[in-house]
N, C-alpha and C positions, 0 to 999 in steps of 0.2 A: 503495499499499500505506499502512495505516495501522498503528499500532501499539497493541494493547489488553493489558489486565491479564485475566488469566483467575480469574474468581471460581469457579470450580468444573472438574473435569476434562472437558475436551471430546475426543471420540473425534476420532483423525487429527489434532488439533492440539496439545496439551499438556496438562500438570496445572495443580492449582490452582497461583495465583501468580506463573505462569511469563508473561513479557512477549513476545509473538507478533506477527510482521507478518501480516494477513489484507488481502483487497481490501475495499474501501471499503464496498461493497454487501453483502456478507456481515456485517462489522459492522453497519451500519447497520438490517438488515432482520432480522436474527437474535440474535446475540449481544449488542447492547447492551438491545433491548427485555425479551429474555427474562431478563436478569441473570445470564447466564453471563459476562460479559465489561465492563469499565469502559477508555474511554480511557487510555493511557498518558501520563499528565502528572506534573509534580512532585509536585502536590498531592493528586492520586489515588494513588500510588505511597506517599508517607507515610502516606496515609489509610489503605491497604491493609495495611502495616506493623503500623501502631496496631491493626487490628481483625484481624488474621493467626489470632491466636491463638482469637480468638471465633467466627471463621468458618471454622477448622480443628474445632474442635470441635462446631460446625452440623453440618457435614459428616459428620463421624464418627458423630452420633447419627443422621442422616437413613440413612447407610450400615448401621450395624446395626439401624433397623427396616425397611429394605428387605431385608437377608439373612434377619431372623425370618419375615418375608412368603414370601419365597423358598423358605425350610423348610417353610412351613406349607403352599403350593400346587405343592411339587416334583411335577412328573409331571404338569401340568394338559393336560388334554385337552378340545378344544370341537369342536361339530357344528355345522356350517353347511351347511343346506338351501338348493341352488341348482337352478333348472331347466336342463337340459342335452340335448345331443345323443344320439344313439346312441352316438358316438365318445367319449363322455366329454368333449368341449369346452362350459364354459358359453356360455349364451348372453351372460352379463355378464361380471364379475371378481367376485373376492373383496377387496376393498380393507384397509387398516390399519382404518380406520373399524368396517369388518364384523366383523373379529377381535376388537376393544375391547368393542364390543356384547356380543358372545357372551361374552368372558371376565367382563364385569359379569354377565352370568346365570348365571355357575360361581362368582360368590362374590370375584372379584377386581377391583376398580376400576381401570382404566388407562384413561388417553388415548390416543386416536390415534396420539399422537407418540410415544407410548414403545414402542409396536409397532415391529422391525425388519424389513422387507419390501424385500426386492432389487426385486420388481416383481410386480403385481399376480396374484391365484392366477387360471388360468385353465381348467384342468382339475379333474375330478374326483379326489379321492384323499386320502392322508395328506402332508401336508405340516408340516414344524417349522418355526417362525420364533421370534425372539428378543424376549422382553417385556424392556425395559429399567426394572427398578424404580427404579435410581439410575445416574450415570455409570459407578459401578463393581461394579454389581451387576444382573445379566442372568439370567432363566430361558428355557428352553425351553418352547413352548407348542404342542404337536401340534394342527395343525386339519384335522378332519375335512371334508372338502367332498364332500357327496354330493347324489342327488337325491331322496333318501326316508329317513327314519328307518329303514327294513329295510336300505337299502343301507348306511348308516352302520354299522350295527352287523356288516355283513360284513365291510366294510374294516376296523373294529376288530380283527375275529379275524385278518385278512389276508388273507380271501379276495378274489379278481380279481372287479372289477365292470365293467371293460369292458363294452361294448355286445355283445349276443349276436354282431350282423352281423361286429362287428370280429374275436370270438373265432372265429367260422365261417372267415373271411378268412383270419385267421392259420393256421388247421387245414389249411386247403385249401391253403396255400403249402408247409407243411411236409409233407403228404402228397405234392404235384408234387415238391417238391425230394428226395425218397425215393423217388420213382417214377424220376426222371432218372437217379438215381445207378445203380441197379439194372436199368435197360435196359442191354441187350446190345448192346455195341460191334461192329460188324462192318463 
């Protein structure tokens, strides 16, 4: 474990200015190259304390800008058209990069690293993901994954677009269950 000084807030790690212990690979491959942290040494601690006011002012300015953008694009919804089977399973998946590209088309310039996606989207439907505009500001983005623009409109209205066969199978299963309950027991 090595100690680093956080230069900005990092989710699940700490606030700006905190000295935290992290694994060497995480520091070397992520925190240090992206400028989110610097090694904790006496010189760096002194430098951070000298620059703290300036860094906090820059952070506040970036956060306010992110909040203005969040207000402007509140309720953002993007549509992604993908090939899928009758059951609604995609032949591929929708990744953070795909969502970031769709957001750019909708007028919000995002990097794929700003899209918080727990796992790739593998079925058609509406999914809400988080777009982190700033470490302290994020907005929900509704991703409408569909097979066609017409299907996307139906989903946006709240209609079910599961494959016709799947709906028929579920209706048949419901009918069989009702008949089983009504059958005389003897």
